[in-house]
py3Dmol code that shows the C-alpha trace and the ligand (Angstrom):
import py3Dmol

protein = """\
ATOM      1  CA  MET A   1     142.913 -93.352  49.426  1.00  0.00           C
ATOM      2  CA  GLN A   2     145.056 -92.677  52.490  1.00  0.00           C
ATOM      3  CA  LEU A   3     143.657 -92.055  55.954  1.00  0.00           C
ATOM      4  CA  LEU A   4     145.059 -89.016  57.764  1.00  0.00           C
ATOM      5  CA  ASP A   5     145.513 -90.680  61.129  1.00  0.00           C
ATOM      6  CA  GLY A   6     145.091 -88.006  63.768  1.00  0.00           C
ATOM      7  CA  LYS A   7     145.541 -90.482  66.596  1.00  0.00           C
ATOM      8  CA  LEU A   8     148.954 -91.489  65.331  1.00  0.00           C
ATOM      9  CA  VAL A   9     150.184 -87.963  64.613  1.00  0.00           C
ATOM     10  CA  SER A  10     148.796 -86.654  67.897  1.00  0.00           C
ATOM     11  CA  GLN A  11     150.641 -89.445  69.708  1.00  0.00           C
ATOM     12  CA  ALA A  12     153.896 -88.446  67.990  1.00  0.00           C
ATOM     13  CA  VAL A  13     153.405 -84.809  69.088  1.00  0.00           C
ATOM     14  CA  ARG A  14     152.670 -85.924  72.672  1.00  0.00           C
ATOM     15  CA  ASP A  15     155.692 -88.251  72.779  1.00  0.00           C
ATOM     16  CA  ASP A  16     157.909 -85.396  71.629  1.00  0.00           C
ATOM     17  CA  LEU A  17     156.483 -83.028  74.248  1.00  0.00           C
ATOM     18  CA  ARG A  18     156.781 -85.692  76.968  1.00  0.00           C
ATOM     19  CA  SER A  19     160.507 -86.040  76.374  1.00  0.00           C
ATOM     20  CA  LYS A  20     160.987 -82.266  76.249  1.00  0.00           C
ATOM     21  CA  VAL A  21     159.156 -81.916  79.584  1.00  0.00           C
ATOM     22  CA  ALA A  22     161.390 -84.621  81.089  1.00  0.00           C
ATOM     23  CA  VAL A  23     164.459 -82.602  80.040  1.00  0.00           C
ATOM     24  CA  ARG A  24     163.014 -79.450  81.634  1.00  0.00           C
ATOM     25  CA  LEU A  25     162.405 -81.338  84.865  1.00  0.00           C
ATOM     26  CA  GLN A  26     165.999 -82.580  84.882  1.00  0.00           C
ATOM     27  CA  GLN A  27     167.123 -78.981  84.428  1.00  0.00           C
ATOM     28  CA  GLY A  28     165.036 -77.947  87.444  1.00  0.00           C
ATOM     29  CA  ARG A  29     162.780 -75.723  85.347  1.00  0.00           C
ATOM     30  CA  LYS A  30     159.042 -75.348  85.750  1.00  0.00           C
ATOM     31  CA  VAL A  31     156.836 -77.573  83.618  1.00  0.00           C
ATOM     32  CA  PRO A  32     154.014 -76.221  81.426  1.00  0.00           C
ATOM     33  CA  HIS A  33     150.792 -75.611  83.338  1.00  0.00           C
ATOM     34  CA  LEU A  34     147.337 -75.362  81.754  1.00  0.00           C
ATOM     35  CA  ALA A  35     144.319 -73.976  83.610  1.00  0.00           C
ATOM     36  CA  ALA A  36     140.987 -75.135  82.174  1.00  0.00           C
ATOM     37  CA  ILE A  37     137.769 -73.463  83.249  1.00  0.00           C
ATOM     38  CA  LEU A  38     134.568 -75.451  82.830  1.00  0.00           C
ATOM     39  CA  ILE A  39     131.208 -73.847  83.505  1.00  0.00           C
ATOM     40  CA  GLY A  40     128.088 -75.919  84.092  1.00  0.00           C
ATOM     41  CA  ASN A  41     127.404 -79.544  83.200  1.00  0.00           C
ATOM     42  CA  ASN A  42     127.337 -79.730  79.391  1.00  0.00           C
ATOM     43  CA  GLY A  43     128.165 -83.377  78.633  1.00  0.00           C
ATOM     44  CA  ALA A  44     130.254 -82.695  75.521  1.00  0.00           C
ATOM     45  CA  SER A  45     132.208 -79.887  77.224  1.00  0.00           C
ATOM     46  CA  GLU A  46     132.866 -82.163  80.235  1.00  0.00           C
ATOM     47  CA  THR A  47     134.274 -84.813  77.911  1.00  0.00           C
ATOM     48  CA  TYR A  48     136.486 -82.373  75.997  1.00  0.00           C
ATOM     49  CA  VAL A  49     137.844 -80.670  79.092  1.00  0.00           C
ATOM     50  CA  SER A  50     138.593 -83.917  80.916  1.00  0.00           C
ATOM     51  CA  SER A  51     140.360 -85.173  77.833  1.00  0.00           C
ATOM     52  CA  LYS A  52     142.476 -81.982  77.691  1.00  0.00           C
ATOM     53  CA  VAL A  53     143.357 -82.217  81.387  1.00  0.00           C
ATOM     54  CA  ARG A  54     144.168 -85.947  81.144  1.00  0.00           C
ATOM     55  CA  SER A  55     146.379 -85.315  78.112  1.00  0.00           C
ATOM     56  CA  CYS A  56     148.330 -82.698  80.064  1.00  0.00           C
ATOM     57  CA  GLU A  57     148.948 -85.101  82.916  1.00  0.00           C
ATOM     58  CA  GLU A  58     149.988 -87.938  80.597  1.00  0.00           C
ATOM     59  CA  ILE A  59     152.890 -85.920  79.217  1.00  0.00           C
ATOM     60  CA  GLY A  60     154.001 -84.354  82.484  1.00  0.00           C
ATOM     61  CA  PHE A  61     152.301 -80.946  82.204  1.00  0.00           C
ATOM     62  CA  ARG A  62     150.577 -79.548  85.261  1.00  0.00           C
ATOM     63  CA  SER A  63     146.889 -78.854  84.909  1.00  0.00           C
ATOM     64  CA  THR A  64     144.298 -77.136  87.024  1.00  0.00           C
ATOM     65  CA  LEU A  65     140.614 -77.752  86.380  1.00  0.00           C
ATOM     66  CA  ILE A  66     138.376 -74.989  87.663  1.00  0.00           C
ATOM     67  CA  ARG A  67     134.726 -76.086  87.731  1.00  0.00           C
ATOM     68  CA  LEU A  68     132.179 -73.352  88.118  1.00  0.00           C
ATOM     69  CA  PRO A  69     128.377 -73.517  88.392  1.00  0.00           C
ATOM     70  CA  ASP A  70     126.041 -72.658  85.506  1.00  0.00           C
ATOM     71  CA  ASP A  71     124.676 -69.641  87.339  1.00  0.00           C
ATOM     72  CA  ILE A  72     128.037 -68.024  88.073  1.00  0.00           C
ATOM     73  CA  SER A  73     127.990 -64.292  87.342  1.00  0.00           C
ATOM     74  CA  GLU A  74     130.081 -62.850  84.557  1.00  0.00           C
ATOM     75  CA  GLU A  75     131.943 -60.756  87.113  1.00  0.00           C
ATOM     76  CA  ALA A  76     132.834 -63.800  89.232  1.00  0.00           C
ATOM     77  CA  LEU A  77     134.043 -65.704  86.161  1.00  0.00           C
ATOM     78  CA  LEU A  78     136.214 -62.743  85.122  1.00  0.00           C
ATOM     79  CA  PHE A  79     137.643 -62.739  88.644  1.00  0.00           C
ATOM     80  CA  HIS A  80     138.669 -66.412  88.311  1.00  0.00           C
ATOM     81  CA  ILE A  81     140.250 -65.662  84.933  1.00  0.00           C
ATOM     82  CA  ASP A  82     142.181 -62.791  86.435  1.00  0.00           C
ATOM     83  CA  GLU A  83     143.492 -65.002  89.214  1.00  0.00           C
ATOM     84  CA  CYS A  84     144.861 -67.307  86.513  1.00  0.00           C
ATOM     85  CA  ASN A  85     146.305 -64.312  84.666  1.00  0.00           C
ATOM     86  CA  GLN A  86     148.169 -63.243  87.826  1.00  0.00           C
ATOM     87  CA  ASP A  87     149.395 -66.735  88.735  1.00  0.00           C
ATOM     88  CA  PHE A  88     152.954 -66.960  87.403  1.00  0.00           C
ATOM     89  CA  ASP A  89     152.927 -70.752  87.398  1.00  0.00           C
ATOM     90  CA  ILE A  90     149.963 -70.936  84.994  1.00  0.00           C
ATOM     91  CA  ASP A  91     151.121 -70.686  81.368  1.00  0.00           C
ATOM     92  CA  GLY A  92     147.900 -71.255  79.460  1.00  0.00           C
ATOM     93  CA  ILE A  93     144.238 -70.562  80.202  1.00  0.00           C
ATOM     94  CA  LEU A  94     141.250 -71.977  78.384  1.00  0.00           C
ATOM     95  CA  VAL A  95     137.605 -71.331  79.102  1.00  0.00           C
ATOM     96  CA  GLN A  96     135.572 -74.086  77.491  1.00  0.00           C
ATOM     97  CA  LEU A  97     132.892 -72.781  75.133  1.00  0.00           C
ATOM     98  CA  PRO A  98     129.935 -72.490  74.799  1.00  0.00           C
ATOM     99  CA  LEU A  99     129.178 -70.342  77.841  1.00  0.00           C
ATOM    100  CA  PRO A 100     125.805 -69.899  79.578  1.00  0.00           C
ATOM    101  CA  LYS A 101     123.704 -67.265  77.784  1.00  0.00           C
ATOM    102  CA  HIS A 102     124.036 -64.605  80.495  1.00  0.00           C
ATOM    103  CA  ILE A 103     127.827 -64.438  80.060  1.00  0.00           C
ATOM    104  CA  SER A 104     129.456 -62.494  77.234  1.00  0.00           C
ATOM    105  CA  GLU A 105     131.822 -64.766  75.334  1.00  0.00           C
ATOM    106  CA  GLN A 106     133.664 -61.725  74.022  1.00  0.00           C
ATOM    107  CA  LYS A 107     134.301 -60.261  77.496  1.00  0.00           C
ATOM    108  CA  VAL A 108     135.571 -63.618  78.726  1.00  0.00           C
ATOM    109  CA  ILE A 109     137.896 -64.121  75.772  1.00  0.00           C
ATOM    110  CA  GLU A 110     139.234 -60.578  76.109  1.00  0.00           C
ATOM    111  CA  GLY A 111     139.745 -61.165  79.840  1.00  0.00           C
ATOM    112  CA  ILE A 112     142.521 -63.687  79.193  1.00  0.00           C
ATOM    113  CA  PHE A 113     146.097 -62.354  78.920  1.00  0.00           C
ATOM    114  CA  VAL A 114     147.251 -62.653  75.317  1.00  0.00           C
ATOM    115  CA  GLY A 115     150.427 -64.443  76.477  1.00  0.00           C
ATOM    116  CA  LYS A 116     148.258 -67.144  78.104  1.00  0.00           C
ATOM    117  CA  ASP A 117     145.637 -67.321  75.342  1.00  0.00           C
ATOM    118  CA  VAL A 118     146.420 -70.904  74.289  1.00  0.00           C
ATOM    119  CA  ASP A 119     143.027 -71.147  72.522  1.00  0.00           C
ATOM    120  CA  GLY A 120     144.073 -68.283  70.228  1.00  0.00           C
ATOM    121  CA  PHE A 121     140.625 -66.679  70.445  1.00  0.00           C
ATOM    122  CA  HIS A 122     141.650 -63.244  71.804  1.00  0.00           C
ATOM    123  CA  PRO A 123     141.194 -60.499  69.170  1.00  0.00           C
ATOM    124  CA  GLU A 124     144.894 -59.641  69.481  1.00  0.00           C
ATOM    125  CA  SER A 125     145.883 -63.277  68.850  1.00  0.00           C
ATOM    126  CA  VAL A 126     143.509 -63.388  65.866  1.00  0.00           C
ATOM    127  CA  GLY A 127     144.866 -60.107  64.496  1.00  0.00           C
ATOM    128  CA  ARG A 128     148.437 -61.341  64.817  1.00  0.00           C
ATOM    129  CA  MET A 129     147.519 -64.586  63.063  1.00  0.00           C
ATOM    130  CA  VAL A 130     145.856 -62.638  60.211  1.00  0.00           C
ATOM    131  CA  GLN A 131     148.999 -60.530  59.791  1.00  0.00           C
ATOM    132  CA  GLY A 132     151.245 -63.602  59.869  1.00  0.00           C
ATOM    133  CA  LEU A 133     152.910 -62.548  63.155  1.00  0.00           C
ATOM    134  CA  PRO A 134     153.872 -65.088  65.834  1.00  0.00           C
ATOM    135  CA  ALA A 135     150.654 -65.954  67.689  1.00  0.00           C
ATOM    136  CA  PHE A 136     148.861 -68.819  69.367  1.00  0.00           C
ATOM    137  CA  LEU A 137     146.840 -70.475  66.612  1.00  0.00           C
ATOM    138  CA  PRO A 138     143.396 -71.818  67.525  1.00  0.00           C
ATOM    139  CA  ALA A 139     143.734 -75.497  68.337  1.00  0.00           C
ATOM    140  CA  THR A 140     141.541 -77.088  65.662  1.00  0.00           C
ATOM    141  CA  PRO A 141     142.981 -75.171  62.670  1.00  0.00           C
ATOM    142  CA  TYR A 142     146.499 -75.598  64.089  1.00  0.00           C
ATOM    143  CA  GLY A 143     145.853 -79.343  64.457  1.00  0.00           C
ATOM    144  CA  ILE A 144     144.756 -79.500  60.805  1.00  0.00           C
ATOM    145  CA  LEU A 145     147.992 -77.768  59.729  1.00  0.00           C
ATOM    146  CA  LEU A 146     150.063 -80.251  61.766  1.00  0.00           C
ATOM    147  CA  LEU A 147     148.240 -83.136  60.085  1.00  0.00           C
ATOM    148  CA  LEU A 148     148.754 -81.741  56.549  1.00  0.00           C
ATOM    149  CA  GLU A 149     152.409 -81.141  57.394  1.00  0.00           C
ATOM    150  CA  HIS A 150     152.964 -84.629  58.790  1.00  0.00           C
ATOM    151  CA  TYR A 151     151.615 -86.264  55.618  1.00  0.00           C
ATOM    152  CA  ARG A 152     153.502 -83.711  53.458  1.00  0.00           C
ATOM    153  CA  ILE A 153     150.344 -82.800  51.585  1.00  0.00           C
ATOM    154  CA  GLU A 154     151.005 -80.224  48.882  1.00  0.00           C
ATOM    155  CA  THR A 155     148.912 -77.113  49.480  1.00  0.00           C
ATOM    156  CA  LYS A 156     150.644 -74.493  47.299  1.00  0.00           C
ATOM    157  CA  GLY A 157     148.395 -73.313  44.467  1.00  0.00           C
ATOM    158  CA  LYS A 158     145.555 -75.595  45.524  1.00  0.00           C
ATOM    159  CA  HIS A 159     141.935 -74.547  45.766  1.00  0.00           C
ATOM    160  CA  ALA A 160     140.755 -75.025  49.351  1.00  0.00           C
ATOM    161  CA  VAL A 161     137.022 -74.894  50.019  1.00  0.00           C
ATOM    162  CA  ILE A 162     136.028 -74.329  53.635  1.00  0.00           C
ATOM    163  CA  ILE A 163     132.439 -75.105  54.620  1.00  0.00           C
ATOM    164  CA  GLY A 164     131.665 -73.048  57.725  1.00  0.00           C
ATOM    165  CA  ARG A 165     132.870 -69.637  58.931  1.00  0.00           C
ATOM    166  CA  SER A 166     133.002 -70.014  62.718  1.00  0.00           C
ATOM    167  CA  ASN A 167     135.595 -68.116  64.753  1.00  0.00           C
ATOM    168  CA  ILE A 168     136.829 -71.442  66.134  1.00  0.00           C
ATOM    169  CA  VAL A 169     137.462 -73.307  62.869  1.00  0.00           C
ATOM    170  CA  GLY A 170     136.171 -72.051  59.504  1.00  0.00           C
ATOM    171  CA  ARG A 171     137.433 -68.472  59.519  1.00  0.00           C
ATOM    172  CA  PRO A 172     140.883 -69.147  61.020  1.00  0.00           C
ATOM    173  CA  ILE A 173     141.600 -72.170  58.789  1.00  0.00           C
ATOM    174  CA  SER A 174     140.666 -70.022  55.769  1.00  0.00           C
ATOM    175  CA  ILE A 175     143.262 -67.431  56.834  1.00  0.00           C
ATOM    176  CA  LEU A 176     145.928 -70.040  57.573  1.00  0.00           C
ATOM    177  CA  LEU A 177     145.530 -71.984  54.319  1.00  0.00           C
ATOM    178  CA  ASN A 178     145.736 -68.688  52.457  1.00  0.00           C
ATOM    179  CA  ARG A 179     148.943 -67.392  54.125  1.00  0.00           C
ATOM    180  CA  ASN A 180     152.285 -67.338  52.352  1.00  0.00           C
ATOM    181  CA  ASP A 181     153.762 -70.358  54.141  1.00  0.00           C
ATOM    182  CA  TYR A 182     153.544 -74.128  54.288  1.00  0.00           C
ATOM    183  CA  PRO A 183     150.908 -75.434  54.785  1.00  0.00           C
ATOM    184  CA  GLY A 184     149.260 -72.540  52.947  1.00  0.00           C
ATOM    185  CA  ASN A 185     149.420 -70.657  49.664  1.00  0.00           C
ATOM    186  CA  CYS A 186     145.983 -71.972  48.778  1.00  0.00           C
ATOM    187  CA  THR A 187     143.300 -70.077  46.940  1.00  0.00           C
ATOM    188  CA  VAL A 188     140.531 -70.204  49.492  1.00  0.00           C
ATOM    189  CA  THR A 189     136.750 -70.132  49.129  1.00  0.00           C
ATOM    190  CA  VAL A 190     134.748 -69.870  52.358  1.00  0.00           C
ATOM    191  CA  CYS A 191     131.205 -71.235  52.059  1.00  0.00           C
ATOM    192  CA  HIS A 192     128.406 -70.848  54.591  1.00  0.00           C
ATOM    193  CA  SER A 193     124.672 -71.294  55.069  1.00  0.00           C
ATOM    194  CA  HIS A 194     123.843 -68.622  52.432  1.00  0.00           C
ATOM    195  CA  THR A 195     126.180 -69.917  49.734  1.00  0.00           C
ATOM    196  CA  PRO A 196     124.325 -70.907  46.578  1.00  0.00           C
ATOM    197  CA  ASN A 197     125.775 -73.675  44.371  1.00  0.00           C
ATOM    198  CA  LEU A 198     127.715 -75.213  47.233  1.00  0.00           C
ATOM    199  CA  LYS A 199     127.991 -78.497  45.374  1.00  0.00           C
ATOM    200  CA  ASP A 200     129.493 -76.819  42.278  1.00  0.00           C
ATOM    201  CA  ILE A 201     132.047 -75.010  44.442  1.00  0.00           C
ATOM    202  CA  CYS A 202     133.000 -78.191  46.309  1.00  0.00           C
ATOM    203  CA  LEU A 203     133.464 -79.979  42.991  1.00  0.00           C
ATOM    204  CA  GLN A 204     136.181 -77.417  42.159  1.00  0.00           C
ATOM    205  CA  ALA A 205     138.091 -78.064  45.383  1.00  0.00           C
ATOM    206  CA  ASP A 206     141.470 -79.754  45.772  1.00  0.00           C
ATOM    207  CA  ILE A 207     141.086 -79.553  49.553  1.00  0.00           C
ATOM    208  CA  ILE A 208     137.770 -79.479  51.428  1.00  0.00           C
ATOM    209  CA  VAL A 209     137.477 -78.615  55.110  1.00  0.00           C
ATOM    210  CA  ALA A 210     133.995 -79.517  56.347  1.00  0.00           C
ATOM    211  CA  ALA A 211     133.339 -77.557  59.549  1.00  0.00           C
ATOM    212  CA  LEU A 212     129.627 -76.816  59.675  1.00  0.00           C
ATOM    213  CA  GLY A 213     128.422 -79.280  62.317  1.00  0.00           C
ATOM    214  CA  ARG A 214     125.888 -81.226  60.217  1.00  0.00           C
ATOM    215  CA  PRO A 215     126.401 -84.989  60.232  1.00  0.00           C
ATOM    216  CA  ALA A 216     127.180 -86.561  56.829  1.00  0.00           C
ATOM    217  CA  PHE A 217     126.554 -83.254  55.015  1.00  0.00           C
ATOM    218  CA  LEU A 218     129.336 -83.679  52.441  1.00  0.00           C
ATOM    219  CA  THR A 219     128.478 -86.552  50.130  1.00  0.00           C
ATOM    220  CA  GLY A 220     130.446 -88.319  47.397  1.00  0.00           C
ATOM    221  CA  ASP A 221     128.703 -86.439  44.561  1.00  0.00           C
ATOM    222  CA  MET A 222     130.125 -83.138  45.958  1.00  0.00           C
ATOM    223  CA  VAL A 223     133.763 -84.259  45.866  1.00  0.00           C
ATOM    224  CA  ARG A 224     136.065 -84.441  42.918  1.00  0.00           C
ATOM    225  CA  GLU A 225     138.332 -87.420  42.334  1.00  0.00           C
ATOM    226  CA  GLY A 226     141.626 -87.062  44.215  1.00  0.00           C
ATOM    227  CA  ALA A 227     140.532 -84.363  46.666  1.00  0.00           C
ATOM    228  CA  VAL A 228     141.887 -84.084  50.228  1.00  0.00           C
ATOM    229  CA  VAL A 229     138.985 -84.033  52.703  1.00  0.00           C
ATOM    230  CA  ILE A 230     139.286 -82.804  56.292  1.00  0.00           C
ATOM    231  CA  ASP A 231     136.290 -83.590  58.501  1.00  0.00           C
ATOM    232  CA  VAL A 232     135.949 -81.326  61.527  1.00  0.00           C
ATOM    233  CA  GLY A 233     132.461 -82.520  62.531  1.00  0.00           C
ATOM    234  CA  ILE A 234     131.928 -84.066  65.965  1.00  0.00           C
ATOM    235  CA  THR A 235     128.146 -84.249  66.360  1.00  0.00           C
ATOM    236  CA  ARG A 236     126.758 -86.684  68.936  1.00  0.00           C
ATOM    237  CA  VAL A 237     123.990 -88.852  67.483  1.00  0.00           C
ATOM    238  CA  PRO A 238     121.909 -91.331  69.531  1.00  0.00           C
ATOM    239  CA  ASP A 239     123.277 -94.890  69.255  1.00  0.00           C
ATOM    240  CA  SER A 240     121.764 -97.584  71.466  1.00  0.00           C
ATOM    241  CA  SER A 241     124.589-100.005  70.626  1.00  0.00           C
ATOM    242  CA  LYS A 242     127.057 -97.775  72.536  1.00  0.00           C
ATOM    243  CA  LYS A 243     127.481 -97.785  76.303  1.00  0.00           C
ATOM    244  CA  SER A 244     127.390 -93.969  76.293  1.00  0.00           C
ATOM    245  CA  GLY A 245     124.138 -94.011  74.271  1.00  0.00           C
ATOM    246  CA  PHE A 246     125.610 -91.952  71.424  1.00  0.00           C
ATOM    247  CA  SER A 247     128.235 -92.090  68.726  1.00  0.00           C
ATOM    248  CA  ILE A 248     130.208 -89.284  67.103  1.00  0.00           C
ATOM    249  CA  ARG A 249     129.415 -88.429  63.480  1.00  0.00           C
ATOM    250  CA  GLY A 250     131.485 -86.223  61.210  1.00  0.00           C
ATOM    251  CA  ASP A 251     130.281 -83.689  58.639  1.00  0.00           C
ATOM    252  CA  VAL A 252     131.441 -86.033  55.875  1.00  0.00           C
ATOM    253  CA  ASP A 253     129.544 -89.052  54.597  1.00  0.00           C
ATOM    254  CA  PHE A 254     132.643 -91.233  54.826  1.00  0.00           C
ATOM    255  CA  GLU A 255     131.247 -94.178  52.843  1.00  0.00           C
ATOM    256  CA  THR A 256     130.530 -92.195  49.682  1.00  0.00           C
ATOM    257  CA  VAL A 257     133.334 -89.625  49.997  1.00  0.00           C
ATOM    258  CA  ALA A 258     136.340 -91.779  50.977  1.00  0.00           C
ATOM    259  CA  PRO A 259     136.521 -93.774  47.701  1.00  0.00           C
ATOM    260  CA  ARG A 260     136.891 -90.482  45.765  1.00  0.00           C
ATOM    261  CA  CYS A 261     139.637 -88.954  47.955  1.00  0.00           C
ATOM    262  CA  SER A 262     143.406 -89.035  47.847  1.00  0.00           C
ATOM    263  CA  HIS A 263     143.404 -88.387  51.625  1.00  0.00           C
ATOM    264  CA  ILE A 264     140.655 -88.173  54.249  1.00  0.00           C
ATOM    265  CA  THR A 265     140.419 -87.790  58.032  1.00  0.00           C
ATOM    266  CA  PRO A 266     138.305 -90.370  59.865  1.00  0.00           C
ATOM    267  CA  VAL A 267     135.824 -89.463  62.621  1.00  0.00           C
ATOM    268  CA  PRO A 268     136.675 -90.260  65.321  1.00  0.00           C
ATOM    269  CA  GLY A 269     140.483 -90.380  65.183  1.00  0.00           C
ATOM    270  CA  GLY A 270     141.174 -87.554  62.734  1.00  0.00           C
ATOM    271  CA  VAL A 271     140.977 -83.872  63.608  1.00  0.00           C
ATOM    272  CA  GLY A 272     139.763 -84.470  67.205  1.00  0.00           C
ATOM    273  CA  PRO A 273     143.028 -85.834  68.639  1.00  0.00           C
ATOM    274  CA  MET A 274     144.981 -83.219  66.661  1.00  0.00           C
ATOM    275  CA  THR A 275     143.059 -80.435  68.404  1.00  0.00           C
ATOM    276  CA  ILE A 276     144.377 -81.659  71.733  1.00  0.00           C
ATOM    277  CA  ALA A 277     147.913 -82.049  70.381  1.00  0.00           C
ATOM    278  CA  ALA A 278     147.770 -78.435  69.140  1.00  0.00           C
ATOM    279  CA  LEU A 279     146.553 -77.169  72.513  1.00  0.00           C
ATOM    280  CA  LEU A 280     149.473 -78.956  74.203  1.00  0.00           C
ATOM    281  CA  MET A 281     151.896 -77.397  71.696  1.00  0.00           C
ATOM    282  CA  ASN A 282     150.506 -73.932  72.481  1.00  0.00           C
ATOM    283  CA  THR A 283     150.804 -74.540  76.220  1.00  0.00           C
ATOM    284  CA  TRP A 284     154.390 -75.687  75.745  1.00  0.00           C
ATOM    285  CA  GLN A 285     155.162 -72.521  73.727  1.00  0.00           C
ATOM    286  CA  ALA A 286     153.498 -70.321  76.365  1.00  0.00           C
ATOM    287  CA  CYS A 287     155.722 -71.900  79.007  1.00  0.00           C
ATOM    288  CA  ILE A 288     159.058 -71.686  77.201  1.00  0.00           C
ATOM    289  CA  ALA A 289     158.335 -68.099  76.115  1.00  0.00           C
ATOM    290  CA  LYS A 290     158.844 -67.170  79.798  1.00  0.00           C
ATOM    291  CA  ASP A 291     162.361 -68.698  80.037  1.00  0.00           C
TER     292      ASP A 291
END
"""
ligand_1 = """\
11
GUN
N 134.499 -75.397 72.284
C 134.620 -76.050 71.109
N 135.895 -76.004 70.668
C 136.602 -75.311 71.589
C 137.972 -74.961 71.692
O 138.805 -75.232 70.837
N 138.306 -74.258 72.815
C 137.401 -73.905 73.762
N 137.828 -73.190 74.806
N 136.116 -74.216 73.687
C 135.718 -74.921 72.606
"""
view = py3Dmol.view(width=600, height=400)
view.addModel(protein, "pdb")
view.setStyle({"model": 0}, {"cartoon": {"style": "trace"}})
view.addModel(ligand_1, "xyz")
view.setStyle({"model": 1}, {"stick": {}})
view.zoomTo()
view.show()
């Protein structure tokens, strides 16, 4: 069994981007600039956004963190987004999800210019991705592709089973693993909360992507010998032994699943760091597209 080390691969992506940014600086060109909008005080969102902003700074990108109160109106949020749209220096915009209930996620996503949509959530970005046109790919699925590519995992002709159909992970990774490219060319089955015989389907999988958000859901008896398992779960569970009071659990029961796998992502240190690497790649692309 080989661990798919997202920390290591993410570091390689960041090192590469850091040296490319240094070259741009030498050439007197602008450096990539990410604007991150964080609404309210959700602990997990705070952690993710600060990690994204810190990662930008570490590699020489500019970043702007816009913090807005929980009770901001939809109109005022759209105004902030439009300011970022109009600001030539800003290359990429992300609005951290989830949003407060009174704000329409769809309106917010559609308010971001497609050329700055580094989250890849805009319907036009999604449509382009589905058609195999150049597009910003959503960070988590893109990070998974980068990981599969780094470890040269064969995907052609494989049966990929995706557990979860969210717009952020499950649905886009199903499209990407199915496309005529590498990584891709899989036969894909997308499972969800109404899928009967989930265990039987998982037992037919060469590749399993667990993205449903239920800690330790995928157990060893659901995985066939030699499968590649990608764990997207990042649920916080109470843990009094940790300073923070919680630890992060994946959707995969690592202890029973890992011995059966050819490759598996750990949690933490698997898909999580790759998501940030992918966001940085998108921001880099958004910047150089303006040259
Ligand atoms: N919330 C959970 N994942 C994501 C993500 O990839 N981007 C944004 N903007 N919000 C999220």
